[in-house]
N, CA, C and O atoms as CSV, one atom per row, in Angstrom:
chain,resi,resn,atom,element,x,y,z
A,1,TYR,N,N,4.777,14.084,-14.848
A,1,TYR,CA,C,3.347,13.848,-14.831
A,1,TYR,C,C,2.680,14.632,-15.958
A,1,TYR,O,O,3.264,15.581,-16.481
A,2,PRO,N,N,1.479,14.247,-16.331
A,2,PRO,CA,C,0.788,14.925,-17.441
A,2,PRO,C,C,0.675,16.433,-17.221
A,2,PRO,O,O,0.463,16.892,-16.098
A,3,ASN,N,N,0.814,17.171,-18.272
A,3,ASN,CA,C,0.669,18.629,-18.267
A,3,ASN,C,C,1.596,19.333,-17.288
A,3,ASN,O,O,1.343,20.474,-16.900
A,4,GLY,N,N,2.666,18.661,-16.887
A,4,GLY,CA,C,3.628,19.280,-15.994
A,4,GLY,C,C,3.165,19.413,-14.555
A,4,GLY,O,O,3.792,20.131,-13.776
A,5,TYR,N,N,2.081,18.738,-14.179
A,5,TYR,CA,C,1.597,18.811,-12.803
A,5,TYR,C,C,2.603,18.168,-11.865
A,5,TYR,O,O,3.274,17.202,-12.227
A,6,SER,N,N,2.702,18.702,-10.673
A,6,SER,CA,C,3.531,18.054,-9.660
A,6,SER,C,C,2.692,16.956,-9.021
A,6,SER,O,O,1.465,16.949,-9.126
A,7,GLY,N,N,3.371,16.036,-8.362
A,7,GLY,CA,C,2.672,14.911,-7.750
A,7,GLY,C,C,1.576,15.325,-6.794
A,7,GLY,O,O,0.532,14.675,-6.729
A,8,SER,N,N,1.797,16.402,-6.046
A,8,SER,CA,C,0.811,16.826,-5.066
A,8,SER,C,C,-0.487,17.314,-5.704
A,8,SER,O,O,-1.519,17.379,-5.036
A,9,LYS,N,N,-0.444,17.655,-6.981
A,9,LYS,CA,C,-1.655,18.117,-7.674
A,9,LYS,C,C,-2.425,16.965,-8.318
A,9,LYS,O,O,-3.515,17.163,-8.855
A,10,LEU,N,N,-1.853,15.762,-8.260
A,10,LEU,CA,C,-2.517,14.594,-8.833
A,10,LEU,C,C,-3.097,13.730,-7.724
A,10,LEU,O,O,-2.496,13.607,-6.657
A,11,PRO,N,N,-4.253,13.133,-7.962
A,11,PRO,CA,C,-4.814,12.235,-6.950
A,11,PRO,C,C,-3.877,11.055,-6.695
A,11,PRO,O,O,-3.135,10.640,-7.585
A,12,LEU,N,N,-3.914,10.528,-5.499
A,12,LEU,CA,C,-3.101,9.381,-5.123
A,12,LEU,C,C,-3.272,8.236,-6.122
A,12,LEU,O,O,-2.296,7.600,-6.518
A,13,GLN,N,N,-4.510,7.979,-6.524
A,13,GLN,CA,C,-4.778,6.889,-7.452
A,13,GLN,C,C,-4.028,7.071,-8.776
A,13,GLN,O,O,-3.536,6.099,-9.349
A,14,ALA,N,N,-3.943,8.285,-9.250
A,14,ALA,CA,C,-3.236,8.557,-10.506
A,14,ALA,C,C,-1.743,8.312,-10.351
A,14,ALA,O,O,-1.097,7.817,-11.275
A,15,ARG,N,N,-1.195,8.648,-9.205
A,15,ARG,CA,C,0.231,8.426,-8.960
A,15,ARG,C,C,0.542,6.943,-8.843
A,15,ARG,O,O,1.596,6.493,-9.292
A,16,VAL,N,N,-0.369,6.179,-8.244
A,16,VAL,CA,C,-0.202,4.728,-8.147
A,16,VAL,C,C,-0.270,4.113,-9.542
A,16,VAL,O,O,0.567,3.287,-9.905
A,17,ILE,N,N,-1.258,4.517,-10.311
A,17,ILE,CA,C,-1.435,3.975,-11.661
A,17,ILE,C,C,-0.230,4.298,-12.534
A,17,ILE,O,O,0.146,3.487,-13.380
A,18,ALA,N,N,0.377,5.452,-12.352
A,18,ALA,CA,C,1.556,5.815,-13.145
A,18,ALA,C,C,2.671,4.800,-12.940
A,18,ALA,O,O,3.286,4.354,-13.909
A,19,ILE,N,N,2.937,4.431,-11.699
A,19,ILE,CA,C,3.985,3.445,-11.420
A,19,ILE,C,C,3.603,2.085,-11.994
A,19,ILE,O,O,4.409,1.430,-12.655
A,20,ALA,N,N,2.372,1.672,-11.735
A,20,ALA,CA,C,1.924,0.362,-12.219
A,20,ALA,C,C,1.953,0.277,-13.743
A,20,ALA,O,O,2.355,-0.741,-14.305
A,21,ASP,N,N,1.534,1.329,-14.393
A,21,ASP,CA,C,1.474,1.337,-15.853
A,21,ASP,C,C,2.873,1.256,-16.472
A,21,ASP,O,O,3.094,0.490,-17.410
A,22,VAL,N,N,3.801,2.032,-15.954
A,22,VAL,CA,C,5.161,1.999,-16.483
A,22,VAL,C,C,5.786,0.629,-16.227
A,22,VAL,O,O,6.388,0.042,-17.126
A,23,PHE,N,N,5.646,0.121,-15.008
A,23,PHE,CA,C,6.235,-1.176,-14.669
A,23,PHE,C,C,5.659,-2.288,-15.545
A,23,PHE,O,O,6.400,-3.123,-16.064
A,24,GLU,N,N,4.354,-2.293,-15.703
A,24,GLU,CA,C,3.722,-3.334,-16.541
A,24,GLU,C,C,4.201,-3.215,-17.981
A,24,GLU,O,O,4.504,-4.225,-18.615
A,25,GLY,N,N,4.272,-2.013,-18.497
A,25,GLY,CA,C,4.715,-1.811,-19.873
A,25,GLY,C,C,6.146,-2.264,-20.100
A,25,GLY,O,O,6.462,-2.816,-21.154
A,26,LEU,N,N,7.008,-2.038,-19.128
A,26,LEU,CA,C,8.409,-2.415,-19.267
A,26,LEU,C,C,8.631,-3.921,-19.152
A,26,LEU,O,O,9.548,-4.464,-19.767
A,27,THR,N,N,7.800,-4.589,-18.371
A,27,THR,CA,C,8.020,-6.011,-18.112
A,27,THR,C,C,7.098,-6.943,-18.899
A,27,THR,O,O,7.287,-8.159,-18.867
A,28,ALA,N,N,6.126,-6.406,-19.590
A,28,ALA,CA,C,5.151,-7.248,-20.298
A,28,ALA,C,C,5.863,-8.255,-21.215
A,28,ALA,O,O,6.598,-7.860,-22.120
A,29,PRO,N,N,5.646,-9.541,-20.979
A,29,PRO,CA,C,6.341,-10.549,-21.778
A,29,PRO,C,C,5.720,-10.763,-23.158
A,29,PRO,O,O,6.299,-11.456,-23.994
A,30,ASP,N,N,4.561,-10.181,-23.402
A,30,ASP,CA,C,3.847,-10.443,-24.654
A,30,ASP,C,C,3.861,-9.263,-25.620
A,30,ASP,O,O,3.021,-9.183,-26.517
A,31,ARG,N,N,4.816,-8.344,-25.439
A,31,ARG,CA,C,4.895,-7.212,-26.361
A,31,ARG,C,C,5.335,-7.727,-27.726
A,31,ARG,O,O,6.320,-8.461,-27.812
A,32,PRO,N,N,4.638,-7.364,-28.781
A,32,PRO,CA,C,4.985,-7.896,-30.103
A,32,PRO,C,C,6.249,-7.273,-30.705
A,32,PRO,O,O,6.850,-7.856,-31.608
A,33,TYR,N,N,6.651,-6.119,-30.226
A,33,TYR,CA,C,7.751,-5.390,-30.834
A,33,TYR,C,C,9.064,-5.506,-30.067
A,33,TYR,O,O,10.114,-5.121,-30.581
A,34,LYS,N,N,9.018,-6.031,-28.849
A,34,LYS,CA,C,10.230,-6.092,-28.034
A,34,LYS,C,C,9.994,-7.010,-26.841
A,34,LYS,O,O,8.887,-7.081,-26.307
A,35,LYS,N,N,11.035,-7.705,-26.434
A,35,LYS,CA,C,10.968,-8.584,-25.282
A,35,LYS,C,C,10.834,-7.756,-24.001
A,35,LYS,O,O,11.407,-6.671,-23.901
A,36,GLY,N,N,10.084,-8.261,-23.030
A,36,GLY,CA,C,9.941,-7.560,-21.754
A,36,GLY,C,C,11.269,-7.486,-21.020
A,36,GLY,O,O,12.072,-8.418,-21.082
A,37,TYR,N,N,11.500,-6.388,-20.331
A,37,TYR,CA,C,12.742,-6.198,-19.588
A,37,TYR,C,C,12.775,-7.068,-18.333
A,37,TYR,O,O,11.739,-7.495,-17.825
A,38,SER,N,N,13.977,-7.316,-17.853
A,38,SER,CA,C,14.148,-7.989,-16.561
A,38,SER,C,C,13.633,-7.055,-15.461
A,38,SER,O,O,13.481,-5.851,-15.665
A,39,LEU,N,N,13.370,-7.642,-14.298
A,39,LEU,CA,C,12.906,-6.818,-13.180
A,39,LEU,C,C,13.933,-5.755,-12.824
A,39,LEU,O,O,13.578,-4.602,-12.577
A,40,SER,N,N,15.208,-6.141,-12.796
A,40,SER,CA,C,16.232,-5.169,-12.405
A,40,SER,C,C,16.292,-3.995,-13.373
A,40,SER,O,O,16.434,-2.850,-12.944
A,41,LYS,N,N,16.186,-4.258,-14.653
A,41,LYS,CA,C,16.232,-3.162,-15.628
A,41,LYS,C,C,14.993,-2.273,-15.495
A,41,LYS,O,O,15.105,-1.048,-15.503
A,42,ALA,N,N,13.828,-2.880,-15.373
A,42,ALA,CA,C,12.587,-2.106,-15.243
A,42,ALA,C,C,12.610,-1.253,-13.979
A,42,ALA,O,O,12.211,-0.089,-14.008
A,43,LEU,N,N,13.076,-1.824,-12.872
A,43,LEU,CA,C,13.117,-1.073,-11.614
A,43,LEU,C,C,14.177,0.020,-11.648
A,43,LEU,O,O,13.996,1.069,-11.031
A,44,ASN,N,N,15.264,-0.202,-12.346
A,44,ASN,CA,C,16.272,0.861,-12.503
A,44,ASN,C,C,15.701,2.029,-13.305
A,44,ASN,O,O,15.981,3.189,-13.005
A,45,ILE,N,N,14.911,1.721,-14.314
A,45,ILE,CA,C,14.264,2.783,-15.096
A,45,ILE,C,C,13.308,3.571,-14.206
A,45,ILE,O,O,13.295,4.801,-14.241
A,46,LEU,N,N,12.514,2.869,-13.415
A,46,LEU,CA,C,11.601,3.546,-12.491
A,46,LEU,C,C,12.372,4.378,-11.465
A,46,LEU,O,O,11.957,5.486,-11.126
A,47,SER,N,N,13.475,3.854,-10.978
A,47,SER,CA,C,14.299,4.595,-10.023
A,47,SER,C,C,14.815,5.895,-10.638
A,47,SER,O,O,14.835,6.934,-9.978
A,48,ASN,N,N,15.226,5.834,-11.884
A,48,ASN,CA,C,15.659,7.050,-12.581
A,48,ASN,C,C,14.501,8.024,-12.767
A,48,ASN,O,O,14.694,9.240,-12.723
A,49,MET,N,N,13.305,7.493,-12.975
A,49,MET,CA,C,12.128,8.347,-13.100
A,49,MET,C,C,11.840,9.061,-11.779
A,49,MET,O,O,11.393,10.208,-11.776
A,50,VAL,N,N,12.096,8.385,-10.660
A,50,VAL,CA,C,11.953,9.022,-9.345
A,50,VAL,C,C,12.936,10.186,-9.240
A,50,VAL,O,O,12.569,11.288,-8.831
A,51,LYS,N,N,14.190,9.928,-9.616
A,51,LYS,CA,C,15.225,10.969,-9.534
A,51,LYS,C,C,14.895,12.168,-10.415
A,51,LYS,O,O,15.270,13.297,-10.099
A,52,ASP,N,N,14.192,11.923,-11.521
A,52,ASP,CA,C,13.783,13.001,-12.428
A,52,ASP,C,C,12.421,13.589,-12.063
A,52,ASP,O,O,11.866,14.390,-12.814
A,53,ASN,N,N,11.884,13.189,-10.906
A,53,ASN,CA,C,10.580,13.664,-10.412
A,53,ASN,C,C,9.437,13.354,-11.376
A,53,ASN,O,O,8.485,14.125,-11.495
A,54,GLU,N,N,9.543,12.227,-12.055
A,54,GLU,CA,C,8.488,11.818,-12.988
A,54,GLU,C,C,7.469,10.898,-12.327
A,54,GLU,O,O,6.330,10.798,-12.782
A,55,ILE,N,N,7.880,10.229,-11.257
A,55,ILE,CA,C,6.949,9.416,-10.473
A,55,ILE,C,C,7.191,9.679,-8.998
A,55,ILE,O,O,8.245,10.185,-8.613
A,56,ASP,N,N,6.219,9.336,-8.182
A,56,ASP,CA,C,6.209,9.619,-6.751
A,56,ASP,C,C,7.231,8.753,-6.004
A,56,ASP,O,O,7.161,7.526,-6.057
A,57,LYS,N,N,8.171,9.387,-5.315
A,57,LYS,CA,C,9.214,8.669,-4.585
A,57,LYS,C,C,8.646,7.814,-3.455
A,57,LYS,O,O,9.044,6.660,-3.298
A,58,ASP,N,N,7.724,8.362,-2.669
A,58,ASP,CA,C,7.172,7.603,-1.547
A,58,ASP,C,C,6.436,6.360,-2.019
A,58,ASP,O,O,6.547,5.300,-1.402
A,59,LEU,N,N,5.693,6.479,-3.098
A,59,LEU,CA,C,4.974,5.311,-3.624
A,59,LEU,C,C,5.937,4.302,-4.236
A,59,LEU,O,O,5.733,3.095,-4.108
A,60,PHE,N,N,6.983,4.785,-4.899
A,60,PHE,CA,C,7.993,3.874,-5.441
A,60,PHE,C,C,8.671,3.121,-4.302
A,60,PHE,O,O,8.874,1.910,-4.394
A,61,ASP,N,N,9.026,3.831,-3.224
A,61,ASP,CA,C,9.645,3.176,-2.073
A,61,ASP,C,C,8.728,2.103,-1.497
A,61,ASP,O,O,9.192,1.023,-1.133
A,62,LEU,N,N,7.456,2.386,-1.414
A,62,LEU,CA,C,6.479,1.401,-0.949
A,62,LEU,C,C,6.414,0.208,-1.899
A,62,LEU,O,O,6.351,-0.941,-1.460
A,63,PHE,N,N,6.430,0.482,-3.185
A,63,PHE,CA,C,6.419,-0.550,-4.227
A,63,PHE,C,C,7.597,-1.513,-4.045
A,63,PHE,O,O,7.457,-2.719,-4.249
A,64,ILE,N,N,8.756,-0.971,-3.660
A,64,ILE,CA,C,9.943,-1.792,-3.438
A,64,ILE,C,C,9.887,-2.469,-2.073
A,64,ILE,O,O,10.043,-3.687,-1.980
A,65,ASN,N,N,9.668,-1.700,-1.024
A,65,ASN,CA,C,9.696,-2.249,0.338
A,65,ASN,C,C,8.675,-3.353,0.573
A,65,ASN,O,O,8.947,-4.312,1.295
A,66,GLN,N,N,7.506,-3.220,-0.033
A,66,GLN,CA,C,6.456,-4.229,0.129
A,66,GLN,C,C,6.553,-5.343,-0.918
A,66,GLN,O,O,5.728,-6.256,-0.950
A,67,LYS,N,N,7.580,-5.248,-1.776
A,67,LYS,CA,C,7.843,-6.241,-2.823
A,67,LYS,C,C,6.636,-6.443,-3.757
A,67,LYS,O,O,6.377,-7.547,-4.236
A,68,VAL,N,N,5.918,-5.356,-3.996
A,68,VAL,CA,C,4.783,-5.403,-4.916
A,68,VAL,C,C,5.260,-5.844,-6.298
A,68,VAL,O,O,4.590,-6.620,-6.978
A,69,TYR,N,N,6.430,-5.338,-6.705
A,69,TYR,CA,C,6.992,-5.700,-8.004
A,69,TYR,C,C,7.174,-7.204,-8.133
A,69,TYR,O,O,6.924,-7.766,-9.200
A,70,LEU,N,N,7.608,-7.867,-7.057
A,70,LEU,CA,C,7.864,-9.299,-7.097
A,70,LEU,C,C,6.559,-10.099,-7.087
A,70,LEU,O,O,6.435,-11.109,-7.780
A,71,LYS,N,N,5.600,-9.642,-6.303
A,71,LYS,CA,C,4.294,-10.305,-6.274
A,71,LYS,C,C,3.660,-10.258,-7.662
A,71,LYS,O,O,3.107,-11.252,-8.134
A,72,TYR,N,N,3.743,-9.106,-8.307
A,72,TYR,CA,C,3.202,-8.970,-9.661
A,72,TYR,C,C,3.969,-9.872,-10.628
A,72,TYR,O,O,3.368,-10.576,-11.439
A,73,ALA,N,N,5.281,-9.846,-10.537
A,73,ALA,CA,C,6.121,-10.587,-11.479
A,73,ALA,C,C,5.875,-12.086,-11.409
A,73,ALA,O,O,5.852,-12.759,-12.440
A,74,LYS,N,N,5.695,-12.610,-10.221
A,74,LYS,CA,C,5.487,-14.049,-10.074
A,74,LYS,C,C,4.248,-14.528,-10.814
A,74,LYS,O,O,4.186,-15.676,-11.255
A,75,ASP,N,N,3.265,-13.650,-10.948
A,75,ASP,CA,C,2.022,-14.025,-11.623
A,75,ASP,C,C,1.938,-13.575,-13.078
A,75,ASP,O,O,1.131,-14.104,-13.843
A,76,ASN,N,N,2.769,-12.598,-13.468
A,76,ASN,CA,C,2.522,-11.958,-14.763
A,76,ASN,C,C,3.689,-11.844,-15.721
A,76,ASN,O,O,3.493,-11.450,-16.871
A,77,VAL,N,N,4.887,-12.172,-15.294
A,77,VAL,CA,C,6.014,-12.087,-16.221
A,77,VAL,C,C,6.688,-13.446,-16.351
A,77,VAL,O,O,6.510,-14.330,-15.513
A,78,ASP,N,N,7.454,-13.590,-17.404
A,78,ASP,CA,C,8.183,-14.829,-17.648
A,78,ASP,C,C,9.240,-14.999,-16.560
A,78,ASP,O,O,9.889,-14.031,-16.164
A,79,SER,N,N,9.412,-16.213,-16.083
A,79,SER,CA,C,10.365,-16.465,-14.997
A,79,SER,C,C,11.791,-16.058,-15.379
A,79,SER,O,O,12.595,-15.747,-14.500
A,80,SER,N,N,12.115,-16.057,-16.664
A,80,SER,CA,C,13.460,-15.658,-17.093
A,80,SER,C,C,13.720,-14.163,-16.864
A,80,SER,O,O,14.871,-13.727,-16.890
A,81,GLN,N,N,12.679,-13.391,-16.644
A,81,GLN,CA,C,12.816,-11.951,-16.405
A,81,GLN,C,C,13.051,-11.624,-14.930
A,81,GLN,O,O,13.438,-10.505,-14.594
A,82,ILE,N,N,12.819,-12.588,-14.062
A,82,ILE,CA,C,12.956,-12.368,-12.626
A,82,ILE,C,C,14.413,-12.610,-12.236
A,82,ILE,O,O,14.900,-13.741,-12.234
A,83,ASP,N,N,15.086,-11.520,-11.908
A,83,ASP,CA,C,16.499,-11.593,-11.567
A,83,ASP,C,C,16.745,-10.956,-10.202
A,83,ASP,O,O,15.809,-10.524,-9.529
A,84,GLU,N,N,18.006,-10.904,-9.806
A,84,GLU,CA,C,18.405,-10.346,-8.508
A,84,GLU,C,C,18.132,-8.845,-8.457
A,84,GLU,O,O,18.451,-8.115,-9.396
A,85,ILE,N,N,17.541,-8.395,-7.355
A,85,ILE,CA,C,17.205,-6.978,-7.185
A,85,ILE,C,C,17.968,-6.429,-5.980
A,85,ILE,O,O,17.911,-7.001,-4.891
A,86,ASP,N,N,18.677,-5.326,-6.177
A,86,ASP,CA,C,19.366,-4.635,-5.091
A,86,ASP,C,C,18.431,-3.526,-4.606
A,86,ASP,O,O,18.491,-2.390,-5.076
A,87,GLU,N,N,17.575,-3.883,-3.663
A,87,GLU,CA,C,16.565,-2.934,-3.178
A,87,GLU,C,C,17.195,-1.718,-2.528
A,87,GLU,O,O,16.693,-0.608,-2.698
A,88,LYS,N,N,18.264,-1.892,-1.798
A,88,LYS,CA,C,18.912,-0.751,-1.116
A,88,LYS,C,C,19.379,0.279,-2.134
A,88,LYS,O,O,19.230,1.481,-1.915
A,89,LYS,N,N,19.934,-0.178,-3.229
A,89,LYS,CA,C,20.395,0.742,-4.280
A,89,LYS,C,C,19.213,1.486,-4.879
A,89,LYS,O,O,19.308,2.685,-5.143
A,90,LEU,N,N,18.111,0.798,-5.094
A,90,LEU,CA,C,16.932,1.430,-5.689
A,90,LEU,C,C,16.335,2.492,-4.770
A,90,LEU,O,O,15.746,3.463,-5.245
A,91,LEU,N,N,16.481,2.319,-3.476
A,91,LEU,CA,C,15.847,3.206,-2.503
A,91,LEU,C,C,16.717,4.397,-2.099
A,91,LEU,O,O,16.314,5.185,-1.243
A,92,GLN,N,N,17.872,4.539,-2.684
A,92,GLN,CA,C,18.770,5.660,-2.335
A,92,GLN,C,C,18.223,6.964,-2.826
A,92,GLN,O,O,18.842,8.008,-2.624
């Protein structure tokens, strides 16, 4: 998190935006410099960020369990980026 703050020192809204911002940046199909990542690759990156304490684990788990990533993807990413997701592996 910015300035080395722990998650508990950041407002809930900031922790939510951190996940959304990273996910959108990784999957954006209209990036001029690079193709957007598949859902599985983007979620694996986020999962690694959880393990490194860079994003909130509880919010990431909610993001996966409630399939927020898939709801977003259906409306905002290219269908070729939507691939098989092993949610159990991501939630370990």
